[in-house]
C-alpha positions in Angstrom: 105.2 128.4 82.5 104.3 132.0 83.3 101.9 134.2 81.4 100.9 137.9 81.3 97.5 139.1 82.1 96.9 139.8 78.5 97.3 137.2 75.9 99.4 138.4 72.9 98.9 135.3 70.9 95.1 135.5 70.5 91.8 135.4 72.4 91.8 133.6 75.7 90.4 130.1 75.5 89.0 128.8 78.8 87.0 125.6 79.5 87.0 126.4 83.2 83.5 127.9 83.4 81.9 124.8 81.7 83.9 122.4 84.0 82.9 124.4 87.0 79.2 124.6 86.2 78.8 120.9 85.4 80.8 119.8 88.5 78.7 122.0 90.8 75.5 120.9 89.2 76.2 117.2 89.7 77.5 117.9 93.3 74.2 119.5 94.1 72.3 116.6 92.6 74.2 113.9 94.4 73.9 115.9 97.7 70.1 115.9 97.2 70.0 112.2 96.7 72.1 111.4 99.7 69.9 113.6 101.9 66.7 111.9 100.6 68.4 108.5 101.2 69.1 109.5 104.8 65.5 110.8 105.3 64.2 107.4 104.0 66.5 105.4 106.2 66.3 107.4 109.4 62.8 108.8 109.1 60.9 105.9 107.7 62.9 102.7 107.9 64.4 103.8 111.2 67.5 101.8 110.5 70.9 102.9 109.4 73.3 100.2 108.0 76.9 100.0 106.8 76.0 100.8 103.3 74.6 104.1 104.5 77.8 104.9 106.3 79.9 104.2 103.2 77.7 106.3 101.0 78.1 109.2 103.4 81.8 108.7 103.3 81.7 108.6 99.5 79.9 111.9 99.5 82.5 113.6 101.7 85.2 112.3 99.5 83.3 113.4 96.4 82.9 116.9 97.9 86.6 117.2 98.4 87.2 115.8 94.9 84.7 118.3 93.4 86.2 121.1 95.4 89.6 120.4 94.0 88.2 120.7 90.4 86.3 123.9 91.2 89.4 125.4 92.8 91.4 124.3 89.8 89.2 126.2 87.4 89.9 129.3 89.5 93.6 129.0 89.1 93.9 127.9 85.5 92.3 124.4 84.9 90.7 124.6 81.4 93.2 127.2 80.1 96.3 126.7 77.9 99.5 126.7 79.8 100.6 130.0 78.2 97.5 131.7 79.7 98.1 130.6 83.4 99.6 133.2 85.7 102.9 132.3 87.3 101.5 132.7 90.8 98.7 130.2 90.1 101.0 127.4 88.9 101.6 125.9 92.4 97.9 126.1 93.3 96.9 124.4 90.1 99.4 121.6 90.7 98.0 121.1 94.2 94.4 120.9 92.9 95.4 118.4 90.2 97.2 116.3 92.8 94.2 116.4 95.2 91.9 115.3 92.3 94.2 112.4 91.4 94.5 111.2 95.0 90.7 111.4 95.8 89.3 109.9 92.6 89.8 106.2 93.4 88.8 106.4 97.1 85.4 108.0 96.2 84.7 105.3 93.6 85.8 102.6 96.1 83.5 103.9 98.8 80.5 104.2 96.5 80.9 100.7 95.1 81.5 99.3 98.5 78.2 100.8 99.7 76.4 99.2 96.7 77.9 95.8 97.2 77.2 95.8 101.0 73.6 96.6 100.1 73.6 93.6 97.7 74.6 91.3 100.5 71.3 92.1 102.2 69.2 91.2 99.1 69.4 87.4 99.6 71.0 85.5 102.5 70.2 82.2 100.9 71.8 82.7 97.5 75.4 81.5 98.2 76.7 82.0 94.7 75.4 85.5 94.6 76.9 86.3 98.0 80.3 84.8 97.0 80.4 86.7 93.7 79.5 89.9 95.5 82.2 89.4 98.0 84.7 88.6 95.2 83.7 91.9 93.5 84.0 93.7 96.8 87.5 92.4 97.2 88.5 93.4 93.7 87.0 96.9 94.1 88.9 97.6 97.4 92.2 95.9 96.5 92.4 97.6 93.1 91.2 100.9 94.6 93.8 100.9 97.3 96.6 100.0 94.9 95.6 102.8 92.5 95.3 105.2 95.4 98.8 104.5 96.5 100.1 104.8 92.9 98.5 108.2 92.7 99.9 109.4 96.0 103.4 108.3 95.1 103.2 109.2 91.4 106.5 111.0 91.8 109.7 110.0 93.5 110.3 111.9 95.7 106.6 112.7 96.4 107.3 116.5 96.6 108.5 116.5 93.0 104.9 116.5 91.9 104.8 120.2 92.7 108.2 121.1 91.2 108.6 123.2 88.1 110.7 122.3 86.3 111.1 118.7 87.3 114.4 118.1 89.0 116.8 115.8 87.1 117.0 113.3 89.9 113.2 113.0 90.2 110.9 110.7 88.2 107.1 110.9 87.8 104.5 108.6 86.3 102.2 110.3 83.7 98.9 110.6 85.4 96.8 110.3 82.2 98.6 107.0 81.4 97.8 105.8 84.9 94.1 106.6 84.5 93.8 104.9 81.2 95.6 101.8 82.5 93.1 101.5 85.4 90.1 101.9 83.2 89.4 98.2 82.6 89.1 97.7 86.4 86.4 100.4 86.6 84.5 99.0 83.6 84.6 95.4 84.8 83.4 96.3 88.3 80.7 98.6 86.9 79.4 95.8 84.8 79.6 93.4 87.7 77.6 95.7 89.9 75.1 96.3 87.2 74.3 92.6 86.4 74.9 90.9 89.8 71.4 91.5 91.2 69.5 90.9 88.0 69.0 87.1 88.5 67.6 87.6 92.0 65.4 90.5 90.9 64.0 88.8 87.8 63.4 85.6 89.9 61.3 87.3 92.5 57.5 86.7 92.4 56.3 90.2 92.3 53.4 92.0 90.6 54.3 93.1 87.1 54.5 96.8 87.9 56.7 96.3 90.9 59.1 94.1 89.0 59.4 96.6 86.1 60.2 99.4 88.6 62.8 97.3 90.4 64.5 96.3 87.2 64.6 99.8 85.9 65.8 101.1 89.3 68.7 98.8 89.5 69.5 99.4 85.8 70.5 103.0 86.5 74.0 101.7 87.1 74.3 101.5 83.3 74.6 105.2 83.3 77.8 105.0 85.3 79.3 102.6 82.8 78.3 104.9 79.9 79.8 107.9 81.7 83.0 105.9 82.4 83.4 105.1 78.7 82.9 108.8 77.8 85.5 109.8 80.4 87.9 107.2 78.9 87.3 108.8 75.4 88.4 112.2 76.7 91.3 110.7 78.6 92.4 108.9 75.4 92.2 112.2 73.5 94.4 113.8 76.2 96.9 110.9 76.0 97.1 111.1 72.3 97.8 114.9 72.4 100.4 114.2 75.0 102.1 111.6 72.7 102.1 114.1 69.8 103.6 116.8 71.9 106.2 114.5 73.3 107.0 113.3 69.8 107.5 116.9 68.7 109.8 117.6 71.7 111.7 114.3 71.1 111.1 113.3 74.7 111.2 109.6 75.0 111.0 108.8 78.7 107.4 109.1 79.9 108.5 109.3 83.5 110.1 112.7 82.9 107.4 114.1 80.7 106.8 117.8 80.9 103.3 119.3 81.4 102.7 120.2 77.7 99.4 122.0 78.1 98.0 119.5 80.5 95.6 121.9 82.1 93.8 122.5 78.8 93.4 119.0 77.3 92.8 117.2 80.6 90.1 119.6 81.9 87.2 117.8 80.1 88.4 114.4 81.4 88.4 115.9 84.9 84.8 117.1 84.3 83.7 113.7 83.2 85.4 112.1 86.1 83.3 114.3 88.4 80.2 113.3 86.5 81.1 109.6 86.9 81.6 110.0 90.6 78.3 111.8 91.3 76.2 109.7 89.0 77.6 106.7 90.9 76.5 108.2 94.2 73.1 109.0 92.7 72.6 105.4 91.4 73.7 104.0 94.8 71.0 106.1 96.5 68.1 105.3 94.1 67.1 101.8 95.5 67.1 103.2 99.1 64.5 105.8 98.1 61.7 103.2 97.7 60.2 103.6 101.2 60.2 107.4 100.8 58.6 107.2 97.3 56.0 104.8 98.7 55.2 107.2 101.5 54.9 110.3 99.3 53.4 108.6 96.3 51.7 105.4 97.6 50.2 104.5 94.2 53.5 104.5 92.3 54.3 100.9 93.2 50.7 99.6 93.4 48.8 98.1 90.5 45.1 98.5 91.4 44.2 96.1 88.6 46.3 93.3 90.0 44.4 91.4 92.7 47.6 89.8 93.9 49.3 93.1 94.6 48.9 93.8 98.3 52.1 95.8 98.7 50.1 98.8 99.8 49.3 96.9 103.0 52.9 96.7 104.1 54.0 100.2 104.6 53.4 102.4 107.6 50.3 104.6 107.6 48.0 101.9 106.1 46.9 100.3 109.4 43.2 100.5 108.6 43.5 98.8 105.2 45.9 96.2 106.8 43.2 95.5 109.5 40.5 95.0 106.9 42.7 92.6 104.9 43.5 90.6 108.0 39.8 90.3 108.9 39.0 89.1 105.4 41.8 86.5 105.5 40.5 85.2 108.9 37.0 84.8 107.4 38.3 82.8 104.4 40.7 80.6 106.4 39.7 77.0 107.4 40.9 74.8 110.2 42.6 72.5 107.7 44.6 75.3 106.2 45.3 77.9 108.8 46.7 81.2 107.7 49.5 82.8 109.6 48.6 86.5 109.8 50.6 89.3 111.2 48.6 91.3 113.7 47.6 94.8 112.5 49.7 97.7 113.7 48.1 99.7 116.5 46.8 103.2 115.6 49.8 105.6 115.5 52.3 102.7 115.7 54.7 102.3 112.8 56.6 99.0 112.5 60.3 99.1 111.5 60.8 97.9 107.9 63.2 95.1 107.1 65.8 95.5 104.3 63.7 93.2 102.0 61.0 95.9 102.1 63.2 97.9 99.8 62.6 95.3 97.1 59.4 93.5 97.8 56.7 92.9 100.3 56.7 89.8 102.5 53.6 88.4 100.9 54.9 88.6 97.4 58.7 88.1 97.7 59.6 84.5 97.5 63.1 83.0 96.9 63.6 81.7 93.4 63.8 77.9 93.4 66.2 76.0 91.2 66.6 72.4 89.9 69.5 70.1 89.4 71.5 70.5 86.2 74.4 68.9 84.4 76.5 66.2 86.2 75.5 67.4 89.7 72.9 67.4 92.3 73.0 71.1 93.2 72.9 74.1 90.9 71.8 77.7 90.5 71.2 77.9 86.8 67.9 76.0 86.0 64.4 76.5 87.2 62.1 73.9 88.7 59.0 75.1 86.9 57.8 77.3 84.2 58.5 80.9 85.1 59.0 84.2 83.4 61.8 86.7 83.0 60.5 90.2 83.3 57.0 88.8 82.7 57.6 88.8 78.9 59.9 85.9 78.1 58.8 82.4 79.0 61.7 80.4 80.5 60.6 76.7 80.8 62.4 73.6 81.9 64.1 72.1 78.9 64.1 68.5 77.8 67.2 66.4 78.7 69.7 67.1 75.9 70.5 63.4 75.2 66.9 62.6 74.6 66.3 65.4 72.1 65.5 64.8 68.4 67.4 66.6 65.6 64.6 69.2 65.4 64.5 69.8 69.2 68.3 70.2 69.4 68.5 72.9 66.7 67.7 75.8 69.0 70.3 75.1 71.8 72.9 74.0 69.3 72.4 77.2 67.3 73.1 79.4 70.4 76.2 77.3 71.5 77.5 77.5 67.9 77.6 81.3 68.4 80.4 80.6 70.9 82.3 78.6 68.3 82.1 81.6 66.0 83.2 83.9 68.8 86.4 82.1 69.6 87.2 81.6 65.9 86.7 85.4 65.5 88.8 86.1 68.6 91.7 84.0 67.4 91.8 85.8 64.1 91.8 89.2 65.8 94.6 88.1 68.1 96.8 87.1 65.2 96.5 90.5 63.5 96.7 92.5 66.7 99.8 90.6 67.9 101.4 91.3 64.5 100.6 95.0 64.8 101.8 95.1 68.4 105.0 93.4 67.3 105.7 96.2 64.9 104.8 99.0 67.3 107.1 97.8 70.1 109.7 96.1 67.9 109.2 92.7 69.4 111.6 89.9 68.5 110.5 86.5 67.3 111.0 85.0 70.8 108.5 87.5 72.2 106.0 86.6 69.5 106.3 83.0 70.5 105.8 84.1 74.1 102.4 85.6 73.3 101.3 82.3 71.7 102.7 80.4 74.6 100.8 82.5 77.1 97.6 81.9 75.1 98.0 78.1 74.9 99.3 77.8 78.5 95.8 79.0 79.5 94.4 76.0 77.6 96.4 73.7 79.8 95.6 75.5 83.0 91.9 76.4 82.8 90.4 72.9 82.1 92.5 71.3 84.8 92.2 74.0 87.5 88.6 75.1 87.3 86.9 74.2 84.0 86.2 70.5 84.8 85.1 71.4 88.3 82.6 74.1 87.1 81.2 71.7 84.4 80.7 68.9 86.9 79.3 70.9 89.7 77.1 73.4 87.9 76.8 72.3 84.3 77.3 73.6 80.8 75.5 76.9 81.3 77.8 77.9 84.1 80.9 77.1 82.0 79.5 79.3 79.1 78.8 82.2 81.4 82.1 82.1 83.2 84.0 81.6 80.0 82.4 84.6 78.4 83.1 86.8 81.4 86.7 85.8 81.5 87.0 86.4 77.7 85.4 89.9 78.2 87.9 90.7 81.0 90.8 89.7 78.8 89.7 91.9 75.9 89.4 94.9 78.3 92.9 94.4 79.5 94.1 95.0 75.9 93.4 98.6 76.8 96.3 99.2 79.3 98.4 96.9 77.1 98.1 99.4 74.2 98.4 102.5 76.4 101.6 101.3 78.0 102.8 99.4 74.9 103.8 96.9 77.5 104.8 93.4 76.5 104.1 91.9 80.0 100.6 93.4 80.0 100.0 92.0 76.6 101.1 88.6 77.9 98.6 88.8 80.7 95.8 89.9 78.3 96.5 87.0 76.0 96.6 84.6 78.9 93.2 85.7 80.3 91.6 85.5 76.8 93.0 82.0 76.6 91.4 81.2 80.0 88.0 82.4 78.8 88.1 80.6 75.4 89.4 77.3 76.9 86.6 77.4 79.5 84.1 77.8 76.7 85.6 74.9 74.8 85.5 72.7 77.8 81.7 72.9 77.7 80.9 73.7 74.1 82.5 70.7 72.4 80.8 68.0 74.6 77.6 70.0 74.5 77.3 69.8 70.7 78.3 66.2 70.8 75.7 65.3 73.4 72.8 67.5 72.4 70.8 65.4 70.0 70.8 61.9 68.5 74.2 60.2 69.2 74.6 59.0 65.6 74.9 62.5 64.3 77.2 63.9 67.0 80.2 64.1 64.6 78.2 65.9 62.0 76.9 68.5 64.6 80.4 69.0 65.9 81.9 69.5 62.4 79.1 72.0 61.5 79.8 74.0 64.6 83.5 73.9 63.9 82.8 75.1 60.4 81.1 78.1 61.8 84.2 78.7 63.9 86.2 78.6 60.7 84.0 81.3 59.2 85.0 83.4 62.2 88.7 82.8 61.4 88.0 84.0 57.8 86.1 87.1 58.6 88.1 88.4 61.6 91.5 88.8 59.7 89.7 90.6 56.9 88.0 93.0 59.2 91.2 93.5 61.2 93.4 94.0 58.2 91.1 96.1 56.1 89.1 98.0 58.7 89.9 97.8 62.5 93.7 97.7 62.4 94.3 99.1 59.0 96.2 102.2 60.2 97.7 100.7 63.3 101.4 101.7 62.8 102.2 103.4 66.1 101.1 103.5 69.8 98.6 106.3 69.0 96.7 104.2 66.5 97.0 101.1 68.6 95.0 102.9 71.3 92.2 103.7 68.8 91.9 100.0 68.0 90.9 99.2 71.6 87.4 100.5 71.0 86.8 97.3 69.0 87.8 95.3 72.0 85.5 97.3 74.3 82.6 96.4 71.9 83.6 92.7 72.0 83.7 92.8 75.8 80.2 94.3 76.0 78.9 91.7 73.5 80.4 88.9 75.7 78.6 90.3 78.7 75.3 90.5 76.9 75.7 87.0 75.5 76.5 85.7 79.0 73.3 87.3 80.3 71.3 85.8 77.5 72.7 82.3 78.3 71.6 82.7 81.9 68.0 83.1 80.9 67.9 80.8 77.9 66.5 77.3 78.5 69.8 75.5 77.8 69.4 71.7 78.3 71.7 69.8 80.6 73.0 66.2 80.9 72.5 64.7 84.4 74.7 61.9 85.8 71.9 59.5 85.2 71.6 60.4 81.5 75.4 59.9 81.1 75.4 56.6 82.9 72.5 55.3 80.7 74.5 56.4 77.6 77.6 54.7 78.9 75.7 51.5 79.5 74.5 51.4 75.9 78.1 51.6 74.7 79.4 49.1 77.3 80.2 46.5 74.6 82.5 49.0 72.9 84.3 49.9 76.1 84.9 46.2 77.0 86.8 45.4 73.9 90.5 44.8 74.3 93.5 45.8 72.2 96.6 43.8 73.2 95.1 43.3 76.7 94.4 47.0 77.0 90.8 48.4 76.9 90.1 49.9 73.5 88.7 53.0 75.0 92.1 53.8 76.7 94.0 53.2 73.5 91.7 55.5 71.4 91.8 58.1 74.1 95.6 58.1 74.1 95.8 58.3 70.3 93.2 61.1 70.3 95.3 63.2 72.7 98.4 62.5 70.7 96.7 63.5 67.4 95.3 66.6 69.0 98.8 67.6 70.2 100.4 67.2 66.8 97.3 68.8 65.1 97.4 72.0 67.1 101.2 72.2 66.8 101.0 71.8 63.1 98.1 74.2 62.8 100.0 76.9 64.7 103.1 76.4 62.7 101.3 76.9 59.5 99.3 79.9 60.8 102.4 81.7 62.1 104.7 81.1 59.1 102.1 81.2 56.3 102.9 84.7 55.2 106.7 84.0 55.4 106.2 80.8 53.3 104.3 82.7 50.6 107.1 85.3 50.4 109.6 82.5 50.1 108.0 80.4 47.4 106.2 83.2 45.5 108.1 86.4 46.3 106.2 88.7 43.9 102.7 87.2 44.2 100.0 89.0 42.2 97.4 89.2 45.0 99.6 89.4 48.1 100.5 86.9 50.8 97.6 88.1 53.1 95.0 87.3 50.4 96.4 83.9 49.9 96.0 83.4 53.7 92.4 84.4 53.4 92.0 81.8 50.7 93.6 79.2 53.0 91.2 80.0 55.8 88.3 79.7 53.4 89.6 76.3 52.3 89.8 75.4 56.0 86.1 76.3 56.5 85.1 74.5 53.4 86.9 71.4 54.5 85.0 71.3 57.8 81.6 71.7 56.2 82.4 69.0 53.6 83.5 66.6 56.4 80.3 67.4 58.3 78.1 66.3 55.4 80.4 63.4 54.5 79.8 62.1 58.1 76.2 61.4 57.2 77.2 58.6 54.8 80.8 57.8 55.7 82.1 56.5 59.0 84.2 59.2 60.8 87.2 56.9 61.1 87.5 56.7 57.3 87.2 60.5 57.0 90.0 60.9 59.6 92.2 58.4 57.7 91.6 60.4 54.4 92.5 63.7 56.2 95.7 62.1 57.6 96.8 60.9 54.2 96.0 64.2 52.5 97.9 66.2 55.2 100.9 64.0 54.9 101.1 64.2 51.1 100.5 68.0 50.9 103.1 68.7 53.7 105.8 66.7 51.8 105.0 68.5 48.6 104.9 71.9 50.2 108.5 71.4 51.4 109.7 70.7 47.8 107.7 72.9 45.5 107.8 76.6 44.7 105.7 79.1 42.8 102.0 78.6 42.5 102.4 74.8 43.2 103.9 75.6 46.6 101.1 78.1 47.3 98.5 75.5 46.3 100.0 72.9 48.6 99.9 75.2 51.7 96.3 76.1 50.9 95.5 72.3 50.7 97.3 71.8 54.0 94.7 74.1 55.6 91.9 72.3 53.8 93.1 68.9 55.3 93.6 70.5 58.8 89.9 70.1 59.7 
């Protein structure tokens, strides 16, 4: 769209100067950090590695990326379309295209540099190395895919510069593409932030050094924060685009006109530049330790700590190193000889190994671990009392099956949080699926498909990897992996909402199901085993009661607060901030579980418990072991129970409308009453289990469920409403 030099509509609005100033400022800052990093590596460490090569590559890409934004501000980026001169339109399109093509490669190079550096932190931590390699694969595969999508955003490619768009051409909306790729960036940012923390907190370092290292590696949190801010501006741009498309009655996003793109996307471009340069700065910070130690030798040294000898390990301290060696020789005895590195000759500087970036050879020791649940090897428990960050004492816990009721309260309380979490998640899924159904006009078959995807994960996860993780690494590993999967699934709701895509929603439901089923694989047996065996049913019912509270609260929050105004795609995108909060909470909870002294059950403990119940397992029922018969009946009951529970949950509102069409409080409020009855039933059964055998409680529930189901099929009015509420009471 052309414009005159003067604006007849009103004063010229231009965000270009702000975008230009911020972009240049962060480019200068990242350039300074890259230069200091190279000085540290080349001048002091005298060793350049692959992570240095990738950070230099990232800087060159970031320079081109920033130049495209700066050039864009010169030719109209930050102005309204009506204020852009006709001769600048082509140059602006080229700068926007260059920006979109370079964005993912620069992030890919930066994250690759960081992850390659991580691989040098510990050559003995196989789990850490494999996780780092997996993250590296995700970063590069996703980065390459997104780069090609940006290059070929139009078909044919040359149509990206055409004005107007030819009728035979089709283009993908670039803002939609950026929003859809946001979960990958957030997930990899969080992975890069938290991956090294177990190794850093497990190092035996002086207090001051440990604090500095933790803070240094925590700078990556700024990248995640900037990414979220950038997403907020992208979301604003996308919502403006939706409104303008709605006004112009354009339906096909692939043929969407520009609609003031240069104005409302300029701030998101600026925050993209901030994200890129902050990432480069954070990648350079750990490599500056040798330089900081040379310039400020006291910054990493605690003079009040007699065990801090880090000042003896850097070049330029040969005299002090020689004195320390002489003192060690005097104190050493023939029975305990000390291996001492010879002092450096005057003027000679020894090359520093990569571990010198993190700790000195005298203080850095690998973190040792002890066996945990159902296995010989693990990476999640500690052999002796140690500390996290020198503040929180993390001690070896007592075996779970030997704990008293009082001792088991703390671990059971934290695991019960997981029960609440998946109860809360399931309630949110129901409401969000219903809202999504209205937005995209899904049929009943598609609704069933969402539920099928969720429960298919329950079949796949335990059989494919849940049991293996539990047996090899224990309960804690299952909790952490389940929470991470659940967090990833909630983040994928973002592109599902942006694209209003049914297949994307299927994938997000499936991944959430994978995470929650992995949690259940470990959480249910943990509660049953942690504490005296005679109270296992009571503990399990109490935890399940807390889960039921989550199913009560989540629909209320979703219906009344979070998804209250979700009636179109625009509002559906706003609802995704709630899922971002849930994902961050999941990550924080996973980190807490890593450091908490969660008890485990070894093979020996389980074998001892099995021997005590040998008489029960040896009983026969029609020549079949009783244990096999009860297991088969339990699986069959669980199958019908979940099927019936889902049928009632999906058709509850329709049933109320059928038997009581003009109810005074509304069908949704009756459903809340039903969920409350469900929670009350679980707590009542928990306390009843203290005085009544569980088998009699189960028989009573079977009888009550059968009677109320028959009556619900034959009654109407308030009687029918009462029956379906009672069905939920007996569902426990």
